[in-house]
CHARMM internal coordinates of N, CA and C (Angstrom, degrees):
IC EDIT
DIST 1 N 1 CA 1.4332
DIST 1 CA 1 C 1.5508
ANGL 1 N 1 CA 1 C 109.93
DIST 1 C 2 N 1.3410
ANGL 1 CA 1 C 2 N 118.78
DIHE 1 N 1 CA 1 C 2 N -41.15
DIST 2 N 2 CA 1.3955
ANGL 1 C 2 N 2 CA 122.69
DIHE 1 CA 1 C 2 N 2 CA 177.29
DIST 2 CA 2 C 1.4620
ANGL 2 N 2 CA 2 C 114.30
DIHE 1 C 2 N 2 CA 2 C -57.69
DIST 2 C 3 N 1.3769
ANGL 2 CA 2 C 3 N 117.08
DIHE 2 N 2 CA 2 C 3 N -37.58
DIST 3 N 3 CA 1.4423
ANGL 2 C 3 N 3 CA 121.76
DIHE 2 CA 2 C 3 N 3 CA 177.83
DIST 3 CA 3 C 1.4804
ANGL 3 N 3 CA 3 C 113.38
DIHE 2 C 3 N 3 CA 3 C -60.75
DIST 3 C 4 N 1.3821
ANGL 3 CA 3 C 4 N 118.31
DIHE 3 N 3 CA 3 C 4 N -44.09
DIST 4 N 4 CA 1.3946
ANGL 3 C 4 N 4 CA 122.79
DIHE 3 CA 3 C 4 N 4 CA 175.33
DIST 4 CA 4 C 1.5215
ANGL 4 N 4 CA 4 C 113.10
DIHE 3 C 4 N 4 CA 4 C -62.74
DIST 4 C 5 N 1.3124
ANGL 4 CA 4 C 5 N 115.36
DIHE 4 N 4 CA 4 C 5 N -39.92
DIST 5 N 5 CA 1.4441
ANGL 4 C 5 N 5 CA 117.21
DIHE 4 CA 4 C 5 N 5 CA 179.40
DIST 5 CA 5 C 1.5880
ANGL 5 N 5 CA 5 C 110.83
DIHE 4 C 5 N 5 CA 5 C -67.77
DIST 5 C 6 N 1.3361
ANGL 5 CA 5 C 6 N 113.78
DIHE 5 N 5 CA 5 C 6 N -40.09
DIST 6 N 6 CA 1.4737
ANGL 5 C 6 N 6 CA 116.36
DIHE 5 CA 5 C 6 N 6 CA 176.31
DIST 6 CA 6 C 1.4792
ANGL 6 N 6 CA 6 C 113.17
DIHE 5 C 6 N 6 CA 6 C -64.53
DIST 6 C 7 N 1.3326
ANGL 6 CA 6 C 7 N 118.45
DIHE 6 N 6 CA 6 C 7 N -36.80
DIST 7 N 7 CA 1.4568
ANGL 6 C 7 N 7 CA 123.72
DIHE 6 CA 6 C 7 N 7 CA 178.16
DIST 7 CA 7 C 1.5500
ANGL 7 N 7 CA 7 C 109.05
DIHE 6 C 7 N 7 CA 7 C -64.42
DIST 7 C 8 N 1.2884
ANGL 7 CA 7 C 8 N 114.10
DIHE 7 N 7 CA 7 C 8 N -45.17
DIST 8 N 8 CA 1.5432
ANGL 7 C 8 N 8 CA 118.48
DIHE 7 CA 7 C 8 N 8 CA 178.84
DIST 8 CA 8 C 1.5335
ANGL 8 N 8 CA 8 C 111.57
DIHE 7 C 8 N 8 CA 8 C -61.73
DIST 8 C 9 N 1.3388
ANGL 8 CA 8 C 9 N 112.42
DIHE 8 N 8 CA 8 C 9 N -42.50
DIST 9 N 9 CA 1.5097
ANGL 8 C 9 N 9 CA 116.66
DIHE 8 CA 8 C 9 N 9 CA 178.50
DIST 9 CA 9 C 1.4801
ANGL 9 N 9 CA 9 C 111.40
DIHE 8 C 9 N 9 CA 9 C -64.03
DIST 9 C 10 N 1.3803
ANGL 9 CA 9 C 10 N 115.14
DIHE 9 N 9 CA 9 C 10 N -38.57
DIST 10 N 10 CA 1.4651
ANGL 9 C 10 N 10 CA 119.94
DIHE 9 CA 9 C 10 N 10 CA 177.54
DIST 10 CA 10 C 1.5213
ANGL 10 N 10 CA 10 C 113.01
DIHE 9 C 10 N 10 CA 10 C -60.15
DIST 10 C 11 N 1.2850
ANGL 10 CA 10 C 11 N 114.67
DIHE 10 N 10 CA 10 C 11 N -42.35
DIST 11 N 11 CA 1.4952
ANGL 10 C 11 N 11 CA 120.08
DIHE 10 CA 10 C 11 N 11 CA 178.39
DIST 11 CA 11 C 1.5721
ANGL 11 N 11 CA 11 C 110.77
DIHE 10 C 11 N 11 CA 11 C -67.31
DIST 11 C 12 N 1.2799
ANGL 11 CA 11 C 12 N 114.34
DIHE 11 N 11 CA 11 C 12 N -41.42
DIST 12 N 12 CA 1.4617
ANGL 11 C 12 N 12 CA 120.75
DIHE 11 CA 11 C 12 N 12 CA -177.44
DIST 12 CA 12 C 1.5684
ANGL 12 N 12 CA 12 C 107.39
DIHE 11 C 12 N 12 CA 12 C -66.29
DIST 12 C 13 N 1.2895
ANGL 12 CA 12 C 13 N 119.67
DIHE 12 N 12 CA 12 C 13 N -48.47
DIST 13 N 13 CA 1.4405
ANGL 12 C 13 N 13 CA 121.35
DIHE 12 CA 12 C 13 N 13 CA 179.37
DIST 13 CA 13 C 1.5704
ANGL 13 N 13 CA 13 C 112.86
DIHE 12 C 13 N 13 CA 13 C -65.57
DIST 13 C 14 N 1.3352
ANGL 13 CA 13 C 14 N 114.58
DIHE 13 N 13 CA 13 C 14 N -32.23
DIST 14 N 14 CA 1.5047
ANGL 13 C 14 N 14 CA 115.38
DIHE 13 CA 13 C 14 N 14 CA 178.67
DIST 14 CA 14 C 1.5581
ANGL 14 N 14 CA 14 C 109.74
DIHE 13 C 14 N 14 CA 14 C -70.77
DIST 14 C 15 N 1.3286
ANGL 14 CA 14 C 15 N 116.31
DIHE 14 N 14 CA 14 C 15 N -37.06
DIST 15 N 15 CA 1.4592
ANGL 14 C 15 N 15 CA 116.92
DIHE 14 CA 14 C 15 N 15 CA 178.84
DIST 15 CA 15 C 1.5457
ANGL 15 N 15 CA 15 C 111.44
DIHE 14 C 15 N 15 CA 15 C -70.15
DIST 15 C 16 N 1.3171
ANGL 15 CA 15 C 16 N 117.89
DIHE 15 N 15 CA 15 C 16 N -37.56
DIST 16 N 16 CA 1.4614
ANGL 15 C 16 N 16 CA 122.53
DIHE 15 CA 15 C 16 N 16 CA 178.54
DIST 16 CA 16 C 1.5671
ANGL 16 N 16 CA 16 C 107.70
DIHE 15 C 16 N 16 CA 16 C -66.33
DIST 16 C 17 N 1.3033
ANGL 16 CA 16 C 17 N 119.08
DIHE 16 N 16 CA 16 C 17 N -39.61
DIST 17 N 17 CA 1.3921
ANGL 16 C 17 N 17 CA 121.62
DIHE 16 CA 16 C 17 N 17 CA 179.54
DIST 17 CA 17 C 1.5918
ANGL 17 N 17 CA 17 C 110.22
DIHE 16 C 17 N 17 CA 17 C -64.25
DIST 17 C 18 N 1.2685
ANGL 17 CA 17 C 18 N 115.46
DIHE 17 N 17 CA 17 C 18 N -40.65
DIST 18 N 18 CA 1.4879
ANGL 17 C 18 N 18 CA 121.87
DIHE 17 CA 17 C 18 N 18 CA 177.84
DIST 18 CA 18 C 1.4853
ANGL 18 N 18 CA 18 C 109.22
DIHE 17 C 18 N 18 CA 18 C -63.73
DIST 18 C 19 N 1.3361
ANGL 18 CA 18 C 19 N 119.39
DIHE 18 N 18 CA 18 C 19 N -38.33
DIST 19 N 19 CA 1.4615
ANGL 18 C 19 N 19 CA 123.78
DIHE 18 CA 18 C 19 N 19 CA 179.11
DIST 19 CA 19 C 1.5007
ANGL 19 N 19 CA 19 C 108.91
DIHE 18 C 19 N 19 CA 19 C -66.96
DIST 19 C 20 N 1.2963
ANGL 19 CA 19 C 20 N 118.90
DIHE 19 N 19 CA 19 C 20 N -41.13
DIST 20 N 20 CA 1.4803
ANGL 19 C 20 N 20 CA 123.10
DIHE 19 CA 19 C 20 N 20 CA -178.21
DIST 20 CA 20 C 1.5291
ANGL 20 N 20 CA 20 C 108.80
DIHE 19 C 20 N 20 CA 20 C -69.77
DIST 20 C 21 N 1.3225
ANGL 20 CA 20 C 21 N 116.57
DIHE 20 N 20 CA 20 C 21 N -32.41
DIST 21 N 21 CA 1.4995
ANGL 20 C 21 N 21 CA 118.58
DIHE 20 CA 20 C 21 N 21 CA 178.91
DIST 21 CA 21 C 1.5328
ANGL 21 N 21 CA 21 C 107.72
DIHE 20 C 21 N 21 CA 21 C -72.10
DIST 21 C 22 N 1.3051
ANGL 21 CA 21 C 22 N 120.43
DIHE 21 N 21 CA 21 C 22 N -40.07
DIST 22 N 22 CA 1.4363
ANGL 21 C 22 N 22 CA 119.77
DIHE 21 CA 21 C 22 N 22 CA -179.63
DIST 22 CA 22 C 1.5238
ANGL 22 N 22 CA 22 C 111.53
DIHE 21 C 22 N 22 CA 22 C -65.83
DIST 22 C 23 N 1.3851
ANGL 22 CA 22 C 23 N 116.35
DIHE 22 N 22 CA 22 C 23 N -39.23
DIST 23 N 23 CA 1.4529
ANGL 22 C 23 N 23 CA 119.26
DIHE 22 CA 22 C 23 N 23 CA 178.99
DIST 23 CA 23 C 1.5564
ANGL 23 N 23 CA 23 C 109.24
DIHE 22 C 23 N 23 CA 23 C -67.09
DIST 23 C 24 N 1.3315
ANGL 23 CA 23 C 24 N 114.93
DIHE 23 N 23 CA 23 C 24 N -39.29
DIST 24 N 24 CA 1.4388
ANGL 23 C 24 N 24 CA 118.76
DIHE 23 CA 23 C 24 N 24 CA 178.24
DIST 24 CA 24 C 1.5693
ANGL 24 N 24 CA 24 C 112.01
DIHE 23 C 24 N 24 CA 24 C -57.15
DIST 24 C 25 N 1.3271
ANGL 24 CA 24 C 25 N 113.96
DIHE 24 N 24 CA 24 C 25 N -47.10
DIST 25 N 25 CA 1.4802
ANGL 24 C 25 N 25 CA 119.01
DIHE 24 CA 24 C 25 N 25 CA 179.67
DIST 25 CA 25 C 1.5239
ANGL 25 N 25 CA 25 C 112.27
DIHE 24 C 25 N 25 CA 25 C -65.06
DIST 25 C 26 N 1.3204
ANGL 25 CA 25 C 26 N 116.49
DIHE 25 N 25 CA 25 C 26 N -37.56
DIST 26 N 26 CA 1.4894
ANGL 25 C 26 N 26 CA 119.48
DIHE 25 CA 25 C 26 N 26 CA 176.92
DIST 26 CA 26 C 1.5126
ANGL 26 N 26 CA 26 C 110.56
DIHE 25 C 26 N 26 CA 26 C -62.93
DIST 26 C 27 N 1.3586
ANGL 26 CA 26 C 27 N 116.71
DIHE 26 N 26 CA 26 C 27 N -45.69
DIST 27 N 27 CA 1.4483
ANGL 26 C 27 N 27 CA 121.44
DIHE 26 CA 26 C 27 N 27 CA -179.29
DIST 27 CA 27 C 1.5788
ANGL 27 N 27 CA 27 C 109.44
DIHE 26 C 27 N 27 CA 27 C -68.64
DIST 27 C 28 N 1.2798
ANGL 27 CA 27 C 28 N 118.57
DIHE 27 N 27 CA 27 C 28 N -31.89
DIST 28 N 28 CA 1.4383
ANGL 27 C 28 N 28 CA 121.24
DIHE 27 CA 27 C 28 N 28 CA 172.97
DIST 28 CA 28 C 1.4961
ANGL 28 N 28 CA 28 C 113.06
DIHE 27 C 28 N 28 CA 28 C -58.38
DIST 28 C 29 N 1.3213
ANGL 28 CA 28 C 29 N 114.84
DIHE 28 N 28 CA 28 C 29 N -46.93
DIST 29 N 29 CA 1.4687
ANGL 28 C 29 N 29 CA 119.65
DIHE 28 CA 28 C 29 N 29 CA 178.01
DIST 29 CA 29 C 1.5616
ANGL 29 N 29 CA 29 C 114.37
DIHE 28 C 29 N 29 CA 29 C -59.80
DIST 29 C 30 N 1.3293
ANGL 29 CA 29 C 30 N 111.77
DIHE 29 N 29 CA 29 C 30 N -42.88
DIST 30 N 30 CA 1.4877
ANGL 29 C 30 N 30 CA 119.09
DIHE 29 CA 29 C 30 N 30 CA 177.13
DIST 30 CA 30 C 1.6023
ANGL 30 N 30 CA 30 C 108.81
DIHE 29 C 30 N 30 CA 30 C -61.55
DIST 30 C 31 N 1.3189
ANGL 30 CA 30 C 31 N 113.58
DIHE 30 N 30 CA 30 C 31 N -45.83
DIST 31 N 31 CA 1.4536
ANGL 30 C 31 N 31 CA 117.11
DIHE 30 CA 30 C 31 N 31 CA -179.01
DIST 31 CA 31 C 1.5201
ANGL 31 N 31 CA 31 C 113.83
DIHE 30 C 31 N 31 CA 31 C -60.63
DIST 31 C 32 N 1.2975
ANGL 31 CA 31 C 32 N 115.04
DIHE 31 N 31 CA 31 C 32 N -30.44
DIST 32 N 32 CA 1.4522
ANGL 31 C 32 N 32 CA 121.56
DIHE 31 CA 31 C 32 N 32 CA -178.46
DIST 32 CA 32 C 1.5644
ANGL 32 N 32 CA 32 C 113.63
DIHE 31 C 32 N 32 CA 32 C -87.27
DIST 32 C 33 N 1.3187
ANGL 32 CA 32 C 33 N 114.71
DIHE 32 N 32 CA 32 C 33 N -11.30
DIST 33 N 33 CA 1.4673
ANGL 32 C 33 N 33 CA 121.25
DIHE 32 CA 32 C 33 N 33 CA -177.20
DIST 33 CA 33 C 1.5097
ANGL 33 N 33 CA 33 C 113.39
DIHE 32 C 33 N 33 CA 33 C -70.78
DIST 33 C 34 N 1.3196
ANGL 33 CA 33 C 34 N 117.07
DIHE 33 N 33 CA 33 C 34 N 109.48
DIST 34 N 34 CA 1.4815
ANGL 33 C 34 N 34 CA 120.24
DIHE 33 CA 33 C 34 N 34 CA -176.28
DIST 34 CA 34 C 1.5286
ANGL 34 N 34 CA 34 C 113.32
DIHE 33 C 34 N 34 CA 34 C -70.76
DIST 34 C 35 N 1.4029
ANGL 34 CA 34 C 35 N 116.75
DIHE 34 N 34 CA 34 C 35 N -14.93
DIST 35 N 35 CA 1.4076
ANGL 34 C 35 N 35 CA 118.77
DIHE 34 CA 34 C 35 N 35 CA 174.08
DIST 35 CA 35 C 1.4825
ANGL 35 N 35 CA 35 C 118.11
DIHE 34 C 35 N 35 CA 35 C -84.85
DIST 35 C 36 N 1.3477
ANGL 35 CA 35 C 36 N 115.89
DIHE 35 N 35 CA 35 C 36 N -9.32
DIST 36 N 36 CA 1.4638
ANGL 35 C 36 N 36 CA 122.38
DIHE 35 CA 35 C 36 N 36 CA 177.30
DIST 36 CA 36 C 1.5463
ANGL 36 N 36 CA 36 C 108.94
DIHE 35 C 36 N 36 CA 36 C -78.47
DIST 36 C 37 N 1.3023
ANGL 36 CA 36 C 37 N 114.47
DIHE 36 N 36 CA 36 C 37 N 155.54
DIST 37 N 37 CA 1.4882
ANGL 36 C 37 N 37 CA 118.57
DIHE 36 CA 36 C 37 N 37 CA 177.91
DIST 37 CA 37 C 1.5402
ANGL 37 N 37 CA 37 C 106.61
DIHE 36 C 37 N 37 CA 37 C -71.63
DIST 37 C 38 N 1.3080
ANGL 37 CA 37 C 38 N 112.66
DIHE 37 N 37 CA 37 C 38 N 162.05
DIST 38 N 38 CA 1.4608
ANGL 37 C 38 N 38 CA 121.45
DIHE 37 CA 37 C 38 N 38 CA 179.32
DIST 38 CA 38 C 1.5719
ANGL 38 N 38 CA 38 C 110.09
DIHE 37 C 38 N 38 CA 38 C -60.95
DIST 38 C 39 N 1.3105
ANGL 38 CA 38 C 39 N 113.72
DIHE 38 N 38 CA 38 C 39 N -42.44
DIST 39 N 39 CA 1.5407
ANGL 38 C 39 N 39 CA 119.45
DIHE 38 CA 38 C 39 N 39 CA 177.64
DIST 39 CA 39 C 1.4764
ANGL 39 N 39 CA 39 C 109.97
DIHE 38 C 39 N 39 CA 39 C -59.53
DIST 39 C 40 N 1.3446
ANGL 39 CA 39 C 40 N 118.18
DIHE 39 N 39 CA 39 C 40 N -44.77
DIST 40 N 40 CA 1.4500
ANGL 39 C 40 N 40 CA 121.59
DIHE 39 CA 39 C 40 N 40 CA -178.82
DIST 40 CA 40 C 1.4657
ANGL 40 N 40 CA 40 C 110.41
DIHE 39 C 40 N 40 CA 40 C -65.48
DIST 40 C 41 N 1.3004
ANGL 40 CA 40 C 41 N 117.64
DIHE 40 N 40 CA 40 C 41 N -42.19
DIST 41 N 41 CA 1.4510
ANGL 40 C 41 N 41 CA 122.27
DIHE 40 CA 40 C 41 N 41 CA -178.64
DIST 41 CA 41 C 1.5283
ANGL 41 N 41 CA 41 C 108.31
DIHE 40 C 41 N 41 CA 41 C -64.72
DIST 41 C 42 N 1.2927
ANGL 41 CA 41 C 42 N 118.11
DIHE 41 N 41 CA 41 C 42 N -45.68
DIST 42 N 42 CA 1.4456
ANGL 41 C 42 N 42 CA 122.16
DIHE 41 CA 41 C 42 N 42 CA 179.75
DIST 42 CA 42 C 1.4957
ANGL 42 N 42 CA 42 C 112.83
DIHE 41 C 42 N 42 CA 42 C -59.87
DIST 42 C 43 N 1.3332
ANGL 42 CA 42 C 43 N 115.14
DIHE 42 N 42 CA 42 C 43 N -45.68
DIST 43 N 43 CA 1.4925
ANGL 42 C 43 N 43 CA 120.60
DIHE 42 CA 42 C 43 N 43 CA 177.12
DIST 43 CA 43 C 1.5369
ANGL 43 N 43 CA 43 C 112.75
DIHE 42 C 43 N 43 CA 43 C -61.60
DIST 43 C 44 N 1.2710
ANGL 43 CA 43 C 44 N 114.72
DIHE 43 N 43 CA 43 C 44 N -40.66
DIST 44 N 44 CA 1.5037
ANGL 43 C 44 N 44 CA 120.47
DIHE 43 CA 43 C 44 N 44 CA 176.29
DIST 44 CA 44 C 1.5073
ANGL 44 N 44 CA 44 C 111.15
DIHE 43 C 44 N 44 CA 44 C -62.91
DIST 44 C 45 N 1.3362
ANGL 44 CA 44 C 45 N 116.15
DIHE 44 N 44 CA 44 C 45 N -41.24
DIST 45 N 45 CA 1.4451
ANGL 44 C 45 N 45 CA 118.53
DIHE 44 CA 44 C 45 N 45 CA 178.40
DIST 45 CA 45 C 1.5274
ANGL 45 N 45 CA 45 C 111.39
DIHE 44 C 45 N 45 CA 45 C -65.25
DIST 45 C 46 N 1.2836
ANGL 45 CA 45 C 46 N 117.70
DIHE 45 N 45 CA 45 C 46 N -41.58
DIST 46 N 46 CA 1.4705
ANGL 45 C 46 N 46 CA 122.48
DIHE 45 CA 45 C 46 N 46 CA 176.79
DIST 46 CA 46 C 1.5548
ANGL 46 N 46 CA 46 C 110.34
DIHE 45 C 46 N 46 CA 46 C -60.88
DIST 46 C 47 N 1.3131
ANGL 46 CA 46 C 47 N 115.99
DIHE 46 N 46 CA 46 C 47 N -46.79
DIST 47 N 47 CA 1.4758
ANGL 46 C 47 N 47 CA 120.95
DIHE 46 CA 46 C 47 N 47 CA 178.71
DIST 47 CA 47 C 1.5307
ANGL 47 N 47 CA 47 C 110.80
DIHE 46 C 47 N 47 CA 47 C -65.27
DIST 47 C 48 N 1.2742
ANGL 47 CA 47 C 48 N 117.36
DIHE 47 N 47 CA 47 C 48 N -36.68
DIST 48 N 48 CA 1.5096
ANGL 47 C 48 N 48 CA 120.63
DIHE 47 CA 47 C 48 N 48 CA -179.96
DIST 48 CA 48 C 1.5618
ANGL 48 N 48 CA 48 C 107.91
DIHE 47 C 48 N 48 CA 48 C -63.74
DIST 48 C 49 N 1.3131
ANGL 48 CA 48 C 49 N 117.58
DIHE 48 N 48 CA 48 C 49 N -41.83
DIST 49 N 49 CA 1.4533
ANGL 48 C 49 N 49 CA 121.04
DIHE 48 CA 48 C 49 N 49 CA 179.24
DIST 49 CA 49 C 1.5252
ANGL 49 N 49 CA 49 C 109.84
DIHE 48 C 49 N 49 CA 49 C -62.21
DIST 49 C 50 N 1.3323
ANGL 49 CA 49 C 50 N 114.86
DIHE 49 N 49 CA 49 C 50 N -44.86
DIST 50 N 50 CA 1.5050
ANGL 49 C 50 N 50 CA 118.46
DIHE 49 CA 49 C 50 N 50 CA 179.39
DIST 50 CA 50 C 1.5088
ANGL 50 N 50 CA 50 C 111.34
DIHE 49 C 50 N 50 CA 50 C -64.15
DIST 50 C 51 N 1.3331
ANGL 50 CA 50 C 51 N 118.13
DIHE 50 N 50 CA 50 C 51 N -36.06
DIST 51 N 51 CA 1.4210
ANGL 50 C 51 N 51 CA 122.93
DIHE 50 CA 50 C 51 N 51 CA -176.77
DIST 51 CA 51 C 1.5989
ANGL 51 N 51 CA 51 C 106.24
DIHE 50 C 51 N 51 CA 51 C -69.20
DIST 51 C 52 N 1.2805
ANGL 51 CA 51 C 52 N 118.07
DIHE 51 N 51 CA 51 C 52 N -43.03
DIST 52 N 52 CA 1.4590
ANGL 51 C 52 N 52 CA 123.00
DIHE 51 CA 51 C 52 N 52 CA 177.54
DIST 52 CA 52 C 1.5155
ANGL 52 N 52 CA 52 C 111.34
DIHE 51 C 52 N 52 CA 52 C -56.13
DIST 52 C 53 N 1.3442
ANGL 52 CA 52 C 53 N 110.73
DIHE 52 N 52 CA 52 C 53 N -45.73
DIST 53 N 53 CA 1.5279
ANGL 52 C 53 N 53 CA 114.71
DIHE 52 CA 52 C 53 N 53 CA 179.20
DIST 53 CA 53 C 1.5320
ANGL 53 N 53 CA 53 C 108.65
DIHE 52 C 53 N 53 CA 53 C -64.71
DIST 53 C 54 N 1.3236
ANGL 53 CA 53 C 54 N 121.26
DIHE 53 N 53 CA 53 C 54 N -45.60
DIST 54 N 54 CA 1.4286
ANGL 53 C 54 N 54 CA 122.16
DIHE 53 CA 53 C 54 N 54 CA 177.26
DIST 54 CA 54 C 1.5382
ANGL 54 N 54 CA 54 C 111.13
DIHE 53 C 54 N 54 CA 54 C -58.37
DIST 54 C 55 N 1.2905
ANGL 54 CA 54 C 55 N 117.08
DIHE 54 N 54 CA 54 C 55 N -44.25
DIST 55 N 55 CA 1.5079
ANGL 54 C 55 N 55 CA 121.72
DIHE 54 CA 54 C 55 N 55 CA 179.65
DIST 55 CA 55 C 1.4880
ANGL 55 N 55 CA 55 C 111.04
DIHE 54 C 55 N 55 CA 55 C -54.06
DIST 55 C 56 N 1.3183
ANGL 55 CA 55 C 56 N 113.44
DIHE 55 N 55 CA 55 C 56 N -52.51
DIST 56 N 56 CA 1.4921
ANGL 55 C 56 N 56 CA 117.76
DIHE 55 CA 55 C 56 N 56 CA 179.65
DIST 56 CA 56 C 1.5149
ANGL 56 N 56 CA 56 C 113.37
DIHE 55 C 56 N 56 CA 56 C -60.46
DIST 56 C 57 N 1.3464
ANGL 56 CA 56 C 57 N 116.11
DIHE 56 N 56 CA 56 C 57 N -42.96
DIST 57 N 57 CA 1.4605
ANGL 56 C 57 N 57 CA 121.95
DIHE 56 CA 56 C 57 N 57 CA 178.97
DIST 57 CA 57 C 1.5144
ANGL 57 N 57 CA 57 C 108.53
DIHE 56 C 57 N 57 CA 57 C -58.43
DIST 57 C 58 N 1.3639
ANGL 57 CA 57 C 58 N 119.20
DIHE 57 N 57 CA 57 C 58 N -47.77
DIST 58 N 58 CA 1.4412
ANGL 57 C 58 N 58 CA 121.14
DIHE 57 CA 57 C 58 N 58 CA -179.83
DIST 58 CA 58 C 1.5087
ANGL 58 N 58 CA 58 C 112.57
DIHE 57 C 58 N 58 CA 58 C -65.03
DIST 58 C 59 N 1.3264
ANGL 58 CA 58 C 59 N 117.00
DIHE 58 N 58 CA 58 C 59 N -39.38
DIST 59 N 59 CA 1.4526
ANGL 58 C 59 N 59 CA 120.46
DIHE 58 CA 58 C 59 N 59 CA -179.17
DIST 59 CA 59 C 1.5745
ANGL 59 N 59 CA 59 C 112.31
DIHE 58 C 59 N 59 CA 59 C -66.41
DIST 59 C 60 N 1.3192
ANGL 59 CA 59 C 60 N 113.02
DIHE 59 N 59 CA 59 C 60 N -35.26
DIST 60 N 60 CA 1.4964
ANGL 59 C 60 N 60 CA 118.78
DIHE 59 CA 59 C 60 N 60 CA 176.73
DIST 60 CA 60 C 1.4899
ANGL 60 N 60 CA 60 C 109.85
DIHE 59 C 60 N 60 CA 60 C -69.81
DIST 60 C 61 N 1.3134
ANGL 60 CA 60 C 61 N 119.02
DIHE 60 N 60 CA 60 C 61 N -42.59
DIST 61 N 61 CA 1.4632
ANGL 60 C 61 N 61 CA 121.77
DIHE 60 CA 60 C 61 N 61 CA 177.31
DIST 61 CA 61 C 1.5164
ANGL 61 N 61 CA 61 C 111.10
DIHE 60 C 61 N 61 CA 61 C -63.83
DIST 61 C 62 N 1.3138
ANGL 61 CA 61 C 62 N 116.68
DIHE 61 N 61 CA 61 C 62 N -41.03
DIST 62 N 62 CA 1.4305
ANGL 61 C 62 N 62 CA 120.61
DIHE 61 CA 61 C 62 N 62 CA 179.14
DIST 62 CA 62 C 1.5304
ANGL 62 N 62 CA 62 C 111.81
DIHE 61 C 62 N 62 CA 62 C -60.16
DIST 62 C 63 N 1.3629
ANGL 62 CA 62 C 63 N 114.73
DIHE 62 N 62 CA 62 C 63 N -43.94
DIST 63 N 63 CA 1.5007
ANGL 62 C 63 N 63 CA 120.35
DIHE 62 CA 62 C 63 N 63 CA 178.15
DIST 63 CA 63 C 1.5285
ANGL 63 N 63 CA 63 C 109.29
DIHE 62 C 63 N 63 CA 63 C -60.24
DIST 63 C 64 N 1.3445
ANGL 63 CA 63 C 64 N 116.08
DIHE 63 N 63 CA 63 C 64 N -42.22
DIST 64 N 64 CA 1.4971
ANGL 63 C 64 N 64 CA 117.90
DIHE 63 CA 63 C 64 N 64 CA -179.85
DIST 64 CA 64 C 1.4843
ANGL 64 N 64 CA 64 C 112.70
DIHE 63 C 64 N 64 CA 64 C -62.98
DIST 64 C 65 N 1.3910
ANGL 64 CA 64 C 65 N 115.25
DIHE 64 N 64 CA 64 C 65 N -44.27
DIST 65 N 65 CA 1.4718
ANGL 64 C 65 N 65 CA 118.05
DIHE 64 CA 64 C 65 N 65 CA 178.67
DIST 65 CA 65 C 1.5322
ANGL 65 N 65 CA 65 C 111.94
DIHE 64 C 65 N 65 CA 65 C -66.55
DIST 65 C 66 N 1.2582
ANGL 65 CA 65 C 66 N 114.79
DIHE 65 N 65 CA 65 C 66 N -36.00
DIST 66 N 66 CA 1.5113
ANGL 65 C 66 N 66 CA 118.06
DIHE 65 CA 65 C 66 N 66 CA 177.55
DIST 66 CA 66 C 1.4746
ANGL 66 N 66 CA 66 C 113.40
DIHE 65 C 66 N 66 CA 66 C -61.09
DIST 66 C 67 N 1.3452
ANGL 66 CA 66 C 67 N 114.25
DIHE 66 N 66 CA 66 C 67 N -45.45
DIST 67 N 67 CA 1.4560
ANGL 66 C 67 N 67 CA 117.86
DIHE 66 CA 66 C 67 N 67 CA 178.27
DIST 67 CA 67 C 1.5264
ANGL 67 N 67 CA 67 C 113.51
DIHE 66 C 67 N 67 CA 67 C -66.57
DIST 67 C 68 N 1.3250
ANGL 67 CA 67 C 68 N 116.11
DIHE 67 N 67 CA 67 C 68 N -38.32
DIST 68 N 68 CA 1.4566
ANGL 67 C 68 N 68 CA 123.25
DIHE 67 CA 67 C 68 N 68 CA 178.91
DIST 68 CA 68 C 1.5399
ANGL 68 N 68 CA 68 C 110.05
DIHE 67 C 68 N 68 CA 68 C -66.06
DIST 68 C 69 N 1.3221
ANGL 68 CA 68 C 69 N 119.60
DIHE 68 N 68 CA 68 C 69 N -32.12
DIST 69 N 69 CA 1.4476
ANGL 68 C 69 N 69 CA 123.39
DIHE 68 CA 68 C 69 N 69 CA 178.73
DIST 69 CA 69 C 1.4979
ANGL 69 N 69 CA 69 C 111.22
DIHE 68 C 69 N 69 CA 69 C -72.22
DIST 69 C 70 N 1.3454
ANGL 69 CA 69 C 70 N 117.78
DIHE 69 N 69 CA 69 C 70 N -25.02
DIST 70 N 70 CA 1.4346
ANGL 69 C 70 N 70 CA 120.25
DIHE 69 CA 69 C 70 N 70 CA -178.64
DIST 70 CA 70 C 1.5996
ANGL 70 N 70 CA 70 C 110.94
DIHE 69 C 70 N 70 CA 70 C -72.95
DIST 70 C 71 N 1.3430
ANGL 70 CA 70 C 71 N 116.87
DIHE 70 N 70 CA 70 C 71 N -22.69
DIST 71 N 71 CA 1.3857
ANGL 70 C 71 N 71 CA 118.80
DIHE 70 CA 70 C 71 N 71 CA -172.80
DIST 71 CA 71 C 1.5061
ANGL 71 N 71 CA 71 C 114.34
DIHE 70 C 71 N 71 CA 71 C -103.66
END
COOR INIT
IC SEED 1 N 1 CA 1 C
IC BUILD
């Protein structure tokens, strides 16, 4: 039963990591947009950093669940 739970958590964390990566990339584009206001660009940069942190957190959790599901 734990193996199934760990496999499900692995899938969940992988999907969440992909979502954070997509959000990070979108914010990166806004941050680089010279037509956006300085405030918008700064906010997008801040959000991009948070998304990168979330992405790494989800990827790390996914790896832990993946390894746990193997045993």
